[in-house]
N, C-alpha and C positions, 0 to 999 in steps of 0.2 A: 750308564752315560758317560762316566769318566773314562771308561775303557774306550768307548766309540771315539771320544774326543783324542785320547792318546793315540789311538790307531791312525786317525786322520792326520794328526800332526806328523807322526813318524813316517808315514806314507808321502809326505810332502804336499798334501792337500790341505786347503783351509777347512775348518770345521764345518760341517753340512749346516748350513743355514736353514732356518725355518722359512718356508715360501713366504716370500713379501713381494708385493707388486712391483717393487723398484730395485730388486736384486736378482741376479742370476743365482741359481741354486747349483752349487758344486758339489761333486763328490770325488772320491779317489778312484784311481784306475780299475783295480780289480772289482770293486763293488760297482762302478759305473758300466763296465763292460758286461757283467753279469746281468745288471738291470736292463741294459739295451737290448739284450738278447730276450729276456724274459718278457719285456714289454712290447718288443718289435719296433723300438724306437732307434733313429740314428743317434750317433755320438758326436759330440763336438768336444775334441780333446785339445785343451790349451797347455801348450809346453811353455814354461816361463822359469824364471830364477829371481831370486829376491834382489839381486843387484842389477837387474835389466831395467834401464831407464826407458826404453821403448815399451816394454811391457807395462810399466807403471802408467805410460801414456795412454796405452790401448785400454787398460782397466779403468782409468779416470774417465776417459772420453767415450769409448765405444760401449763398454760394458755397463754404463750408467743410463744410456740412452733408453727411454721407455719401449720403443719399439723393438730394440735388440733383446731387451729383457723379456718382452712378450713372446718374441719368436724363439727364445731359448727354450721355452717350455715344451716346444716340440722335440727337443733334443735331450739326451742325457748328457750333462755337462760335466766334463772331467777335467780336473786340475792336476798337472803335472809339474812338480818342481824338478827340473832336469839335473840340478845339482845333487839331488837325494835319490834320483832314480836314472842313472846313466844307461842301465839296460834297455829302457824304454827309448832313450835317444836313439840308441844303435837299431833297435827294432824298427823304429819309424823313420830312420835316416834323417834325423834332426840335426842340423849344424848351424842354426841361428835362432835367436830368440827376438820377438815372439814368434811362435808358429802355432797355427791352429789347423788341426786336421779334422775333416769331416768324414765319418764312415757309416756304413750301413748297420743295421742293428747285428749283423754277424760279423762286423769288424773290417769289412772290406773298404778301403779308402777310396772316396769319391771326388774329394776336393781338398786343396791345401792353401793355406795363406801363409806364405813363408816370411812375414815381416810385418811391422806395423802398417796399418791402413786407417784412414779416417772411418768415423762412424757410419757414414752413408755407404762406404764401399764394403765395410764389414757387413752391414745389413744386406746388401746386395748379394754378397758371397753366401750368406746363411740361405737367402731364398733359392739360390742356384743349387746349394747342397740338398735342400729339401725336394727339389726336382729330381735330382740325380739319385736320391735315395728312394724315390717313389712315393714320398709323403704328400707332395704337392703335384698339381698338373702343371705343365708348361703354359706359359702366357706368351711366349714368342719373344721375351725380353731377355731371356738367359743367354750366357755366353755359349 
């Protein structure tokens, strides 16, 4: 357990939380991408930095909304501290925080949120990502 906690901290991800109905369950990049492929689930990769005020606003507002938390269960949610993992910033062409990248279970990007958005917009983008990854069927309201 301690080794897992230390690994999560070193990789820039918060410790993996026990699943609770009011929290998004985050994992680190390597574990998350493996899990997404194994389970056939899309990923939601959150690029952040501890000093980013817009990130804190997104975390406080959007990531605490029950509908966002509920919908997050359809994704493997990955937390990336860009200051600790600059190679991933280059790999995903991240040049601002917060950035959320949605991808298929194989890692193909389908949608990106390149800045802070209000909770209702974040939820709408999550729904679009689920359609684009084939998890949900189109309702005709997607962009």
